[in-house]
C-alpha positions, 0 to 999 in steps of 0.5 A: 440352263436347266428346265427348272432354272428357266421355270424359276426365271419365268416365275420371277418375271411374272411375280415382278410384273404382278408387283408392279401392277399392284403398285400402279393400282395403289398409286391410282387408289391414292389419288388426291382427294378433291371437293365434290362438284356441288359442295361449298369450300370449307374455309377455316380461319385460325385468328390466334391469339399470340403465344398459344402455339400458333407458330407450331401449328403454322410450321406443321401446316407448311411442312405438310403442304403436300400430304395435306393437299393429297387429303384435300386440305390446302394451306396456301402459300402467298409468294414465289418462295412458298410456291417454290418450296411446295414444288421442291417437296412435290418433286421429292426433295428433302424437307428443310431441316432447320427453321423454315423461312418465315414467309413459308411458315407464316404466309398468312401473317405476311398477308395480314400485315400486307393488308394492314399496311395497305389500309393504314399506311403502316409498315410491314415488319422487316422480317417479312421480306420481298412480299408481292402486292396484296392483290398478287397474294390473293391471286396465288391463293386462288390459283392453288385452290383452282388447281388443287380443288381442295375441300378445305382451305386453312388460313392461319394467322395470329396477326388476323387478331389485329384486324378489328382493332386496326381497321374492321373493314379488313375482315370483310375484305378478307371474307369477300375473296371466299363468298360461297365458303362455309366458314369455321372460325377458330381462336385459342385464348390464354388466361389473362395473367399468363397471356400478358406475361408471355406476350411481354416476354415475346416483345422483350425477345424482339428488342422492345423497350418496355416498362416493367410489368410490376411498375406501370407496364400493364398500361400499354396493354389495357386498351389493346387486343392483348388485354381486351379479347372482346376487341379482338373477337367482336368484329369477326363474330359480327361479320360471321353470323352463320359461321361455326365459332370454336373458342378454345381455352389454352389450358384445354389445348395443352391437355388435348395434346397441343396446338396441332392435335387440338386444331385437327380434333376441334375442326374434324380434320384428319391428320395425314398418315404420313406427316412431318411431326409437330415441332416446338417453335418460338420458344419464350424467354425464361421469366428469370431473364425478363428484367435483365433483357428489359434493362439491356433493351433500354441501355444498350445498342440494338446489336449488343442487346441482341447478344445479351438476349442470346446469352440469357437464353443459354444461361437460363438453360444451364442455370438452376432456376425455378419453372418460368411460370412460377415467377411473379411479374405483376405484384398483388395490386396489379393482379387484383386490378387485372382480374377485376378489369377482365371479368366483363371480357370473360363474360363476353367470351363465355356468352359466345362459347355458351359457358357461364365462364370461359376461364373458370380459374380466373380468380387464380390470377389474383394469387401471386406466384411463389418466386420473386422476379428480381431474386431469380434475375440475380441468380442469372446475373451471378451465373453470367458473371461466373461463366464469362465464356457465355458472353465473351464481349468485354463491354457486355461483361462490364454491363453484367457486373454493373447490373449485378451490383445495381440489382442488390438494391433493386426491389 
């Protein structure tokens, strides 16, 4: 070996050692951020509403559990499934490619349902399986706070929107677990006609048997949080006189880049540099399919109705339809009543947010949209009838044929 070769090899060894030392220093420098010793915990409560991008926000927070925790931000899990998922991410395993299990994606919805179930003897929805007791959920949350020592904890659940209507004491019960925290309350609200149209579709997607909105379908919502935003908010506002309250118009959220970007912007949190991207989750039914799905939910066995809804989603993606948000569902009289009844609620929200009107375009809810629901539904039925491979079930093919015939006399 020549002297030059030996010197090159020695240089290479020293260079590799220097790089290793730099990497080690970088690892030390990137230690997780923690709360200052005497600083109070910052608790952010996102309480919905439904159909405002809440599922996309929850999905983002769950997928980025590790990168957020390293920034001192905790989105705590509530059961063994969530904690096992966090452990797998921490040990370097790949991210789940498809949809996250619901108890991982929406742990605080599971917590909220469990709290309501224990307070009122109602059932937790069947899709939240194998949940621990409420007490154990809080033990899991507090242990994650103990070992991560975050500066900020995020609890995000649109199901929290139900607490004041179901049992107001649930709000104080939840808050009692964070007695010394500084609290920020965040809620996103949609203009009432757009919200009810979207929420009605969500219920149809889940197989509920409902009246048509253009008939008497509004009645079920008028005394609930799905119309009365004051009923949703008032208990939280009264229980949190010293909290920072952030109320967002859904239109503003969309203009600000969506639910994730707006949440981080409004709360002052910094997005981790290395984070999983936001994903679109919980897509809605196209409004051209609402009446077909509604009839199917009424007429068919649950399994058949589910197959029909799946076919409707595919047909809507292939069929030449107008934009979903341009299809009229209410009718002029219902719209007029909707706006009139909602005006006091808009005034209440405006007072909290310090504006003269929370929904400055509320009067637009009086204007009927350009496309007829039934005429759009006829297009979908015709498409399904002509493309029977989308719906290979013979019983459902016959059902589509009968609906197609009956819709010719439907108004």
